[in-house]
PDB file of N, CA, C and O in Angstrom:
ATOM      1  N   MET A   1      19.750 -10.262 -18.191  1.00  0.00           N
ATOM      2  CA  MET A   1      19.085  -9.561 -17.106  1.00  0.00           C
ATOM      3  C   MET A   1      17.601  -9.922 -17.088  1.00  0.00           C
ATOM      4  O   MET A   1      16.969 -10.053 -18.136  1.00  0.00           O
ATOM      5  N   LYS A   2      17.076 -10.076 -15.922  1.00  0.00           N
ATOM      6  CA  LYS A   2      15.687 -10.462 -15.729  1.00  0.00           C
ATOM      7  C   LYS A   2      14.757  -9.279 -16.027  1.00  0.00           C
ATOM      8  O   LYS A   2      15.070  -8.134 -15.700  1.00  0.00           O
ATOM      9  N   ASN A   3      13.616  -9.571 -16.649  1.00  0.00           N
ATOM     10  CA  ASN A   3      12.636  -8.539 -16.936  1.00  0.00           C
ATOM     11  C   ASN A   3      11.975  -8.099 -15.627  1.00  0.00           C
ATOM     12  O   ASN A   3      11.370  -8.916 -14.933  1.00  0.00           O
ATOM     13  N   MET A   4      12.087  -6.831 -15.294  1.00  0.00           N
ATOM     14  CA  MET A   4      11.611  -6.340 -14.005  1.00  0.00           C
ATOM     15  C   MET A   4      10.184  -5.789 -14.050  1.00  0.00           C
ATOM     16  O   MET A   4       9.654  -5.414 -13.005  1.00  0.00           O
ATOM     17  N   VAL A   5       9.554  -5.729 -15.203  1.00  0.00           N
ATOM     18  CA  VAL A   5       8.201  -5.190 -15.311  1.00  0.00           C
ATOM     19  C   VAL A   5       7.217  -6.204 -14.738  1.00  0.00           C
ATOM     20  O   VAL A   5       7.167  -7.349 -15.187  1.00  0.00           O
ATOM     21  N   ASN A   6       6.437  -5.782 -13.746  1.00  0.00           N
ATOM     22  CA  ASN A   6       5.449  -6.682 -13.152  1.00  0.00           C
ATOM     23  C   ASN A   6       4.038  -6.096 -13.188  1.00  0.00           C
ATOM     24  O   ASN A   6       3.150  -6.562 -12.474  1.00  0.00           O
ATOM     25  N   GLU A   7       3.832  -5.069 -14.023  1.00  0.00           N
ATOM     26  CA  GLU A   7       2.521  -4.443 -14.157  1.00  0.00           C
ATOM     27  C   GLU A   7       2.042  -4.535 -15.600  1.00  0.00           C
ATOM     28  O   GLU A   7       2.812  -4.325 -16.537  1.00  0.00           O
ATOM     29  N   ALA A   8       0.774  -4.850 -15.765  1.00  0.00           N
ATOM     30  CA  ALA A   8       0.169  -4.877 -17.093  1.00  0.00           C
ATOM     31  C   ALA A   8      -0.073  -3.450 -17.566  1.00  0.00           C
ATOM     32  O   ALA A   8      -0.001  -2.508 -16.776  1.00  0.00           O
ATOM     33  N   SER A   9      -0.357  -3.293 -18.849  1.00  0.00           N
ATOM     34  CA  SER A   9      -0.547  -1.946 -19.391  1.00  0.00           C
ATOM     35  C   SER A   9      -1.747  -1.250 -18.762  1.00  0.00           C
ATOM     36  O   SER A   9      -1.692  -0.045 -18.519  1.00  0.00           O
ATOM     37  N   TRP A  10      -2.833  -1.976 -18.490  1.00  0.00           N
ATOM     38  CA  TRP A  10      -3.995  -1.348 -17.860  1.00  0.00           C
ATOM     39  C   TRP A  10      -3.661  -0.889 -16.443  1.00  0.00           C
ATOM     40  O   TRP A  10      -4.152   0.148 -15.997  1.00  0.00           O
ATOM     41  N   ASP A  11      -2.842  -1.644 -15.741  1.00  0.00           N
ATOM     42  CA  ASP A  11      -2.418  -1.314 -14.382  1.00  0.00           C
ATOM     43  C   ASP A  11      -1.553  -0.055 -14.400  1.00  0.00           C
ATOM     44  O   ASP A  11      -1.697   0.821 -13.548  1.00  0.00           O
ATOM     45  N   ARG A  12      -0.667   0.022 -15.368  1.00  0.00           N
ATOM     46  CA  ARG A  12       0.217   1.176 -15.483  1.00  0.00           C
ATOM     47  C   ARG A  12      -0.570   2.445 -15.797  1.00  0.00           C
ATOM     48  O   ARG A  12      -0.307   3.499 -15.219  1.00  0.00           O
ATOM     49  N   ILE A  13      -1.537   2.345 -16.713  1.00  0.00           N
ATOM     50  CA  ILE A  13      -2.353   3.507 -17.073  1.00  0.00           C
ATOM     51  C   ILE A  13      -3.152   3.977 -15.868  1.00  0.00           C
ATOM     52  O   ILE A  13      -3.225   5.176 -15.597  1.00  0.00           O
ATOM     53  N   LEU A  14      -3.748   3.045 -15.150  1.00  0.00           N
ATOM     54  CA  LEU A  14      -4.532   3.388 -13.963  1.00  0.00           C
ATOM     55  C   LEU A  14      -3.676   4.086 -12.914  1.00  0.00           C
ATOM     56  O   LEU A  14      -4.113   5.065 -12.309  1.00  0.00           O
ATOM     57  N   ARG A  15      -2.463   3.591 -12.693  1.00  0.00           N
ATOM     58  CA  ARG A  15      -1.565   4.191 -11.716  1.00  0.00           C
ATOM     59  C   ARG A  15      -1.155   5.610 -12.113  1.00  0.00           C
ATOM     60  O   ARG A  15      -1.104   6.501 -11.265  1.00  0.00           O
ATOM     61  N   VAL A  16      -0.865   5.820 -13.389  1.00  0.00           N
ATOM     62  CA  VAL A  16      -0.481   7.156 -13.844  1.00  0.00           C
ATOM     63  C   VAL A  16      -1.646   8.132 -13.669  1.00  0.00           C
ATOM     64  O   VAL A  16      -1.446   9.266 -13.234  1.00  0.00           O
ATOM     65  N   VAL A  17      -2.851   7.699 -14.002  1.00  0.00           N
ATOM     66  CA  VAL A  17      -4.023   8.565 -13.852  1.00  0.00           C
ATOM     67  C   VAL A  17      -4.280   8.884 -12.378  1.00  0.00           C
ATOM     68  O   VAL A  17      -4.516  10.041 -12.029  1.00  0.00           O
ATOM     69  N   VAL A  18      -4.238   7.882 -11.524  1.00  0.00           N
ATOM     70  CA  VAL A  18      -4.463   8.099 -10.086  1.00  0.00           C
ATOM     71  C   VAL A  18      -3.389   9.016  -9.511  1.00  0.00           C
ATOM     72  O   VAL A  18      -3.701   9.927  -8.745  1.00  0.00           O
ATOM     73  N   GLY A  19      -2.140   8.787  -9.869  1.00  0.00           N
ATOM     74  CA  GLY A  19      -1.053   9.634  -9.388  1.00  0.00           C
ATOM     75  C   GLY A  19      -1.208  11.070  -9.843  1.00  0.00           C
ATOM     76  O   GLY A  19      -0.993  11.997  -9.062  1.00  0.00           O
ATOM     77  N   ALA A  20      -1.584  11.266 -11.114  1.00  0.00           N
ATOM     78  CA  ALA A  20      -1.774  12.627 -11.638  1.00  0.00           C
ATOM     79  C   ALA A  20      -2.938  13.330 -10.945  1.00  0.00           C
ATOM     80  O   ALA A  20      -2.854  14.521 -10.646  1.00  0.00           O
ATOM     81  N   VAL A  21      -4.015  12.603 -10.689  1.00  0.00           N
ATOM     82  CA  VAL A  21      -5.167  13.202 -10.000  1.00  0.00           C
ATOM     83  C   VAL A  21      -4.791  13.604  -8.573  1.00  0.00           C
ATOM     84  O   VAL A  21      -5.148  14.693  -8.125  1.00  0.00           O
ATOM     85  N   LEU A  22      -4.083  12.746  -7.865  1.00  0.00           N
ATOM     86  CA  LEU A  22      -3.664  13.078  -6.505  1.00  0.00           C
ATOM     87  C   LEU A  22      -2.741  14.293  -6.489  1.00  0.00           C
ATOM     88  O   LEU A  22      -2.879  15.167  -5.633  1.00  0.00           O
ATOM     89  N   LEU A  23      -1.812  14.349  -7.423  1.00  0.00           N
ATOM     90  CA  LEU A  23      -0.913  15.502  -7.498  1.00  0.00           C
ATOM     91  C   LEU A  23      -1.674  16.772  -7.860  1.00  0.00           C
ATOM     92  O   LEU A  23      -1.407  17.840  -7.309  1.00  0.00           O
ATOM     93  N   TRP A  24      -2.615  16.655  -8.780  1.00  0.00           N
ATOM     94  CA  TRP A  24      -3.416  17.824  -9.147  1.00  0.00           C
ATOM     95  C   TRP A  24      -4.231  18.315  -7.948  1.00  0.00           C
ATOM     96  O   TRP A  24      -4.338  19.519  -7.715  1.00  0.00           O
ATOM     97  N   MET A  25      -4.801  17.380  -7.194  1.00  0.00           N
ATOM     98  CA  MET A  25      -5.580  17.774  -6.018  1.00  0.00           C
ATOM     99  C   MET A  25      -4.690  18.425  -4.962  1.00  0.00           C
ATOM    100  O   MET A  25      -5.111  19.376  -4.303  1.00  0.00           O
ATOM    101  N   GLY A  26      -3.470  17.927  -4.794  1.00  0.00           N
ATOM    102  CA  GLY A  26      -2.554  18.488  -3.805  1.00  0.00           C
ATOM    103  C   GLY A  26      -2.055  19.862  -4.177  1.00  0.00           C
ATOM    104  O   GLY A  26      -1.999  20.755  -3.331  1.00  0.00           O
ATOM    105  N   TRP A  27      -1.684  20.046  -5.450  1.00  0.00           N
ATOM    106  CA  TRP A  27      -1.143  21.332  -5.865  1.00  0.00           C
ATOM    107  C   TRP A  27      -2.195  22.263  -6.452  1.00  0.00           C
ATOM    108  O   TRP A  27      -1.977  23.472  -6.530  1.00  0.00           O
ATOM    109  N   GLY A  28      -3.319  21.721  -6.859  1.00  0.00           N
ATOM    110  CA  GLY A  28      -4.349  22.535  -7.496  1.00  0.00           C
ATOM    111  C   GLY A  28      -5.276  23.245  -6.542  1.00  0.00           C
ATOM    112  O   GLY A  28      -6.092  24.061  -6.972  1.00  0.00           O
ATOM    113  N   GLY A  29      -5.176  22.963  -5.277  1.00  0.00           N
ATOM    114  CA  GLY A  29      -6.014  23.644  -4.305  1.00  0.00           C
ATOM    115  C   GLY A  29      -7.326  22.939  -4.006  1.00  0.00           C
ATOM    116  O   GLY A  29      -8.172  23.500  -3.311  1.00  0.00           O
ATOM    117  N   ALA A  30      -7.517  21.748  -4.502  1.00  0.00           N
ATOM    118  CA  ALA A  30      -8.747  21.011  -4.211  1.00  0.00           C
ATOM    119  C   ALA A  30      -8.817  20.622  -2.740  1.00  0.00           C
ATOM    120  O   ALA A  30      -9.902  20.535  -2.165  1.00  0.00           O
ATOM    121  N   VAL A  31      -7.662  20.390  -2.139  1.00  0.00           N
ATOM    122  CA  VAL A  31      -7.566  20.129  -0.704  1.00  0.00           C
ATOM    123  C   VAL A  31      -6.497  21.065  -0.146  1.00  0.00           C
ATOM    124  O   VAL A  31      -5.666  21.581  -0.893  1.00  0.00           O
ATOM    125  N   SER A  32      -6.522  21.278   1.155  1.00  0.00           N
ATOM    126  CA  SER A  32      -5.551  22.199   1.737  1.00  0.00           C
ATOM    127  C   SER A  32      -5.008  21.629   3.043  1.00  0.00           C
ATOM    128  O   SER A  32      -5.491  20.620   3.557  1.00  0.00           O
ATOM    129  N   GLY A  33      -4.006  22.297   3.551  1.00  0.00           N
ATOM    130  CA  GLY A  33      -3.410  21.900   4.819  1.00  0.00           C
ATOM    131  C   GLY A  33      -2.582  20.641   4.717  1.00  0.00           C
ATOM    132  O   GLY A  33      -1.914  20.393   3.713  1.00  0.00           O
ATOM    133  N   GLY A  34      -2.637  19.846   5.778  1.00  0.00           N
ATOM    134  CA  GLY A  34      -1.853  18.622   5.844  1.00  0.00           C
ATOM    135  C   GLY A  34      -2.277  17.594   4.816  1.00  0.00           C
ATOM    136  O   GLY A  34      -1.446  16.834   4.319  1.00  0.00           O
ATOM    137  N   LEU A  35      -3.564  17.559   4.489  1.00  0.00           N
ATOM    138  CA  LEU A  35      -4.049  16.602   3.493  1.00  0.00           C
ATOM    139  C   LEU A  35      -3.455  16.896   2.113  1.00  0.00           C
ATOM    140  O   LEU A  35      -3.199  15.973   1.340  1.00  0.00           O
ATOM    141  N   ALA A  36      -3.237  18.163   1.804  1.00  0.00           N
ATOM    142  CA  ALA A  36      -2.622  18.523   0.527  1.00  0.00           C
ATOM    143  C   ALA A  36      -1.209  17.968   0.447  1.00  0.00           C
ATOM    144  O   ALA A  36      -0.798  17.470  -0.601  1.00  0.00           O
ATOM    145  N   TRP A  37      -0.462  18.048   1.543  1.00  0.00           N
ATOM    146  CA  TRP A  37       0.897  17.506   1.554  1.00  0.00           C
ATOM    147  C   TRP A  37       0.875  15.986   1.406  1.00  0.00           C
ATOM    148  O   TRP A  37       1.733  15.417   0.731  1.00  0.00           O
ATOM    149  N   VAL A  38      -0.085  15.338   2.024  1.00  0.00           N
ATOM    150  CA  VAL A  38      -0.214  13.884   1.888  1.00  0.00           C
ATOM    151  C   VAL A  38      -0.492  13.528   0.430  1.00  0.00           C
ATOM    152  O   VAL A  38       0.114  12.598  -0.102  1.00  0.00           O
ATOM    153  N   PHE A  39      -1.393  14.248  -0.220  1.00  0.00           N
ATOM    154  CA  PHE A  39      -1.714  13.985  -1.619  1.00  0.00           C
ATOM    155  C   PHE A  39      -0.498  14.218  -2.508  1.00  0.00           C
ATOM    156  O   PHE A  39      -0.265  13.466  -3.454  1.00  0.00           O
ATOM    157  N   LYS A  40       0.272  15.252  -2.209  1.00  0.00           N
ATOM    158  CA  LYS A  40       1.469  15.552  -2.998  1.00  0.00           C
ATOM    159  C   LYS A  40       2.498  14.436  -2.888  1.00  0.00           C
ATOM    160  O   LYS A  40       3.084  14.031  -3.892  1.00  0.00           O
ATOM    161  N   VAL A  41       2.719  13.943  -1.694  1.00  0.00           N
ATOM    162  CA  VAL A  41       3.720  12.895  -1.482  1.00  0.00           C
ATOM    163  C   VAL A  41       3.218  11.557  -2.013  1.00  0.00           C
ATOM    164  O   VAL A  41       3.934  10.871  -2.741  1.00  0.00           O
ATOM    165  N   VAL A  42       2.002  11.187  -1.658  1.00  0.00           N
ATOM    166  CA  VAL A  42       1.453   9.891  -2.051  1.00  0.00           C
ATOM    167  C   VAL A  42       1.188   9.835  -3.555  1.00  0.00           C
ATOM    168  O   VAL A  42       1.226   8.750  -4.135  1.00  0.00           O
ATOM    169  N   GLY A  43       0.925  10.952  -4.191  1.00  0.00           N
ATOM    170  CA  GLY A  43       0.666  10.981  -5.624  1.00  0.00           C
ATOM    171  C   GLY A  43       1.854  10.559  -6.463  1.00  0.00           C
ATOM    172  O   GLY A  43       1.686  10.035  -7.564  1.00  0.00           O
ATOM    173  N   PHE A  44       3.064  10.786  -5.948  1.00  0.00           N
ATOM    174  CA  PHE A  44       4.250  10.403  -6.702  1.00  0.00           C
ATOM    175  C   PHE A  44       4.440   8.885  -6.771  1.00  0.00           C
ATOM    176  O   PHE A  44       5.035   8.387  -7.726  1.00  0.00           O
ATOM    177  N   ILE A  45       3.955   8.158  -5.796  1.00  0.00           N
ATOM    178  CA  ILE A  45       4.175   6.706  -5.757  1.00  0.00           C
ATOM    179  C   ILE A  45       3.487   6.000  -6.923  1.00  0.00           C
ATOM    180  O   ILE A  45       4.164   5.298  -7.673  1.00  0.00           O
ATOM    181  N   PRO A  46       2.173   6.151  -7.113  1.00  0.00           N
ATOM    182  CA  PRO A  46       1.566   5.461  -8.255  1.00  0.00           C
ATOM    183  C   PRO A  46       2.035   6.027  -9.595  1.00  0.00           C
ATOM    184  O   PRO A  46       2.142   5.292 -10.576  1.00  0.00           O
ATOM    185  N   LEU A  47       2.314   7.328  -9.638  1.00  0.00           N
ATOM    186  CA  LEU A  47       2.807   7.920 -10.879  1.00  0.00           C
ATOM    187  C   LEU A  47       4.144   7.309 -11.277  1.00  0.00           C
ATOM    188  O   LEU A  47       4.329   6.915 -12.428  1.00  0.00           O
ATOM    189  N   LEU A  48       5.056   7.232 -10.350  1.00  0.00           N
ATOM    190  CA  LEU A  48       6.382   6.691 -10.631  1.00  0.00           C
ATOM    191  C   LEU A  48       6.328   5.205 -10.973  1.00  0.00           C
ATOM    192  O   LEU A  48       6.952   4.772 -11.942  1.00  0.00           O
ATOM    193  N   THR A  49       5.589   4.421 -10.188  1.00  0.00           N
ATOM    194  CA  THR A  49       5.515   2.983 -10.474  1.00  0.00           C
ATOM    195  C   THR A  49       4.800   2.716 -11.792  1.00  0.00           C
ATOM    196  O   THR A  49       5.123   1.757 -12.492  1.00  0.00           O
ATOM    197  N   GLY A  50       3.832   3.557 -12.132  1.00  0.00           N
ATOM    198  CA  GLY A  50       3.149   3.394 -13.416  1.00  0.00           C
ATOM    199  C   GLY A  50       4.054   3.710 -14.591  1.00  0.00           C
ATOM    200  O   GLY A  50       4.003   3.030 -15.615  1.00  0.00           O
ATOM    201  N   LEU A  51       4.876   4.730 -14.455  1.00  0.00           N
ATOM    202  CA  LEU A  51       5.794   5.086 -15.532  1.00  0.00           C
ATOM    203  C   LEU A  51       6.904   4.058 -15.702  1.00  0.00           C
ATOM    204  O   LEU A  51       7.307   3.750 -16.823  1.00  0.00           O
ATOM    205  N   VAL A  52       7.397   3.529 -14.588  1.00  0.00           N
ATOM    206  CA  VAL A  52       8.497   2.566 -14.632  1.00  0.00           C
ATOM    207  C   VAL A  52       8.000   1.167 -14.975  1.00  0.00           C
ATOM    208  O   VAL A  52       8.678   0.425 -15.686  1.00  0.00           O
ATOM    209  N   GLY A  53       6.817   0.800 -14.473  1.00  0.00           N
ATOM    210  CA  GLY A  53       6.274  -0.534 -14.729  1.00  0.00           C
ATOM    211  C   GLY A  53       6.627  -1.556 -13.674  1.00  0.00           C
ATOM    212  O   GLY A  53       6.317  -2.738 -13.824  1.00  0.00           O
ATOM    213  N   PHE A  54       7.265  -1.122 -12.618  1.00  0.00           N
ATOM    214  CA  PHE A  54       7.677  -2.032 -11.543  1.00  0.00           C
ATOM    215  C   PHE A  54       7.103  -1.536 -10.227  1.00  0.00           C
ATOM    216  O   PHE A  54       7.247  -0.365  -9.875  1.00  0.00           O
ATOM    217  N   CYS A  55       6.449  -2.439  -9.502  1.00  0.00           N
ATOM    218  CA  CYS A  55       5.892  -2.117  -8.190  1.00  0.00           C
ATOM    219  C   CYS A  55       6.608  -2.970  -7.141  1.00  0.00           C
ATOM    220  O   CYS A  55       6.515  -4.197  -7.181  1.00  0.00           O
ATOM    221  N   PRO A  56       7.319  -2.336  -6.205  1.00  0.00           N
ATOM    222  CA  PRO A  56       8.014  -3.101  -5.174  1.00  0.00           C
ATOM    223  C   PRO A  56       7.071  -3.930  -4.296  1.00  0.00           C
ATOM    224  O   PRO A  56       7.430  -5.027  -3.868  1.00  0.00           O
ATOM    225  N   ALA A  57       5.880  -3.416  -4.030  1.00  0.00           N
ATOM    226  CA  ALA A  57       4.917  -4.173  -3.223  1.00  0.00           C
ATOM    227  C   ALA A  57       4.485  -5.447  -3.953  1.00  0.00           C
ATOM    228  O   ALA A  57       4.336  -6.501  -3.335  1.00  0.00           O
ATOM    229  N   TYR A  58       4.287  -5.345  -5.266  1.00  0.00           N
ATOM    230  CA  TYR A  58       3.960  -6.532  -6.047  1.00  0.00           C
ATOM    231  C   TYR A  58       5.096  -7.542  -5.984  1.00  0.00           C
ATOM    232  O   TYR A  58       4.856  -8.744  -5.871  1.00  0.00           O
ATOM    233  N   ALA A  59       6.319  -7.063  -6.056  1.00  0.00           N
ATOM    234  CA  ALA A  59       7.478  -7.964  -6.020  1.00  0.00           C
ATOM    235  C   ALA A  59       7.549  -8.690  -4.678  1.00  0.00           C
ATOM    236  O   ALA A  59       7.819  -9.891  -4.642  1.00  0.00           O
ATOM    237  N   LEU A  60       7.312  -7.984  -3.582  1.00  0.00           N
ATOM    238  CA  LEU A  60       7.347  -8.615  -2.258  1.00  0.00           C
ATOM    239  C   LEU A  60       6.245  -9.658  -2.098  1.00  0.00           C
ATOM    240  O   LEU A  60       6.456 -10.711  -1.495  1.00  0.00           O
ATOM    241  N   LEU A  61       5.076  -9.357  -2.641  1.00  0.00           N
ATOM    242  CA  LEU A  61       3.938 -10.263  -2.521  1.00  0.00           C
ATOM    243  C   LEU A  61       3.856 -11.283  -3.646  1.00  0.00           C
ATOM    244  O   LEU A  61       2.943 -12.107  -3.683  1.00  0.00           O
ATOM    245  N   LYS A  62       4.828 -11.221  -4.576  1.00  0.00           N
ATOM    246  CA  LYS A  62       4.893 -12.124  -5.726  1.00  0.00           C
ATOM    247  C   LYS A  62       3.621 -12.051  -6.578  1.00  0.00           C
ATOM    248  O   LYS A  62       3.056 -13.073  -6.968  1.00  0.00           O
ATOM    249  N   ILE A  63       3.185 -10.811  -6.858  1.00  0.00           N
ATOM    250  CA  ILE A  63       2.024 -10.552  -7.689  1.00  0.00           C
ATOM    251  C   ILE A  63       2.504  -9.998  -9.025  1.00  0.00           C
ATOM    252  O   ILE A  63       3.420  -9.177  -9.068  1.00  0.00           O
ATOM    253  N   ARG A  64       1.889 -10.444 -10.108  1.00  0.00           N
ATOM    254  CA  ARG A  64       2.177  -9.910 -11.431  1.00  0.00           C
ATOM    255  C   ARG A  64       0.844  -9.708 -12.125  1.00  0.00           C
ATOM    256  O   ARG A  64       0.045 -10.640 -12.225  1.00  0.00           O
ATOM    257  N   THR A  65       0.597  -8.489 -12.609  1.00  0.00           N
ATOM    258  CA  THR A  65      -0.621  -8.272 -13.400  1.00  0.00           C
ATOM    259  C   THR A  65      -0.355  -8.493 -14.875  1.00  0.00           C
ATOM    260  O   THR A  65      -1.296  -8.650 -15.654  1.00  0.00           O
ATOM    261  N   ASN A  66       0.923  -8.508 -15.280  1.00  0.00           N
ATOM    262  CA  ASN A  66       1.220  -8.877 -16.668  1.00  0.00           C
ATOM    263  C   ASN A  66       1.565 -10.363 -16.670  1.00  0.00           C
ATOM    264  O   ASN A  66       2.497 -10.798 -15.994  1.00  0.00           O
ATOM    265  N   LYS A  67       0.819 -11.113 -17.421  1.00  0.00           N
ATOM    266  CA  LYS A  67       0.964 -12.571 -17.423  1.00  0.00           C
ATOM    267  C   LYS A  67       1.930 -13.007 -18.500  1.00  0.00           C
ATOM    268  O   LYS A  67       1.510 -13.466 -19.562  1.00  0.00           O
ATOM    269  N   LYS A  68       3.220 -12.872 -18.242  1.00  0.00           N
ATOM    270  CA  LYS A  68       4.252 -13.321 -19.192  1.00  0.00           C
ATOM    271  C   LYS A  68       4.802 -14.641 -18.770  1.00  0.00           C
ATOM    272  O   LYS A  68       5.681 -15.186 -19.439  1.00  0.00           O
TER     273      LYS A  68
END
């Protein structure tokens, strides 16, 4: 099976931090209304891709931050 990880460790850490901050802002009350819902939904994308190590956008654009 082909290795599906296309993110370097620094990229993954950055994505998890950004995703957590967006989720905290959405649920923590830092923003309200429709923007809070946007932060809640969009926050899951970098969090999930950072935890998994695979970014579909990188795959489509043939980008790899981990140089294997």
